[in-house]
N, C-alpha and C positions, 0 to 999 in steps of 0.2 A: 742317716748316716752314710752316705755313699760308698766312703771305702772300708772296706773291711776291716782293713789291719788298724787303720785311724780310730774306729769304732772301739775296737779290744785295747788299744793301748791306752785312750780317753777312760774307757770304765775299768782298767784293772788299774789306773793311776788312783783312779776316783775311789776303789775300794780299798786301796793301799795307803788311802791318807791317812786313815786311823792310824792304823798301823807302824808306818814311816814316820809318824809326830812321834806317838812313844819310842819307839826304835832310835831316834835321833836324841831324845832326852837321855836313854838308857847307855847306847853306847859311846864311847871315848869318840869325840867330835874331831877325828882326824879322816882325811879324805878314802884313805884304803876303807875304813868303816862305811862311810857313805856309798862308795862304790860297789861294796858288799850287798848293800840292799838293793840298789838300783841294777845290779845284776841279777839278783834274785826276783826282780818286779820284772824285767825284761824275761825272764826265763817262763813267768805264769802269762805274758802277752803272748809269747809264741806257742803255749799251751791251749791257752782258750782260742787265739785266735785259729788255730790248727784244727781244733776238736770242731770250730763252727763251720769252718771249711770242707771239713769231713761229713757232717750233717747235713749241709746243704748239698755238698756234691753225690752225697748217696740218697739225697730227695725227702728226708727226715725234717719236712718245714715244720712240724709242730714240736718236736723235740729242740731244733734250733728257736723257734719262741719262745720255748719255756725255758732254754738254756741264759738265752738275754731277757728275760722279764726277770729269771731270779739274781741275776747278777744287779740289776736295777735294786732288787728287793735288799740285797745284800749291803749293797751301795748307801741304800737309807738306813740301815741297821747300825751305820755310825752314829747315828743321833743317841743311839742309846746311851753314849759317853755322858751324856747329861744327867744321867742318872747318879753318875759318881758325887755330885755335889749333895746327894742326900746319903751318900756311904751304899750305895747297893751298884756294886760291880758286876753289871748285868749285859754288859757290851762281849759279844764274839770275840772282838780283836784282841780284847785284855785279857782273857782267858787263853786265847790261841796262842796269845804272846808268852805269857807265865809258863804254860807248857813247852813250848819251843825253847825259853832259855833251858828248864828244866833237861832237857833232851841233850842239847848242845854243850851247854856248861857241867852237868852233873855227871849224865850218863858217857856222853863222847868226849868229856874232859878238854874242849876246845873253850879257852876265857878268851873275853875280851883284850886282856891284859897282853895276851902273847901272841894271839892271832886276830886282830880286828875285822879284817876282810872276812875270814874263813866263819869267824863268830857271828858277823852279820849277813854272811849270804845264807849259812846255815840257818839262822833264826827266820829270816824273811822265806825259805823254801818252806820250813817247817810250820809256820803260821801259815803260809798260803795253802798248804795243804791241808791242814785241818780245817781254814775256811773254805775251802775247794770241797770238803766233805759238807758243809752246810749249803754251798750253791748246790751240790747233787741232789742233797735231800729236799730242797728248792724248787730245783728242777723236775724230780720226781713226783712231788705232790701237782706241781702245776700241770704237768704234761696229765697226770692219771686223771686231775680235774676235767681237764680239757676232752680227752678219750670220754671219760663217763657223759660230761654233759652233750658230747656229739652223740654216742649212744641213742642217747634218750632224746634226741632231736631240741634242746634246749640251748641252743647258741647257735648264731647265724653266720660262724665263722667255717 
């Protein structure tokens, strides 16, 4: 994809698809709740797009490539929701969502009944932050493997 921001807009939206679906089922179906989720997604488009632009500007091509690959892997992990059919809740989005609802509702006291916009926004931000830790871990592993392969001349890249 040639346009940097279109790339990140597309992949953050794809990565948020499962979380957005779960959130749509759980939050009140009112426009302000959906607006909160969309604003949260937009924030992560800006974060990832800015981080990637920074890596490119500073000449960290390997880290840039690792970040993009990790986002592809994370997006593919949404297929783990299929295991819910067997009663195995192994999808990262599901656990991140459960944790974020606990933080927003139980710890911060922001309920979807009284503050639907802020409830949805904060849940989206907390879920995205938790899933971003997964992306960071994947990025670190991919980067470390690539560096090690390059040291041992086992790659042509």
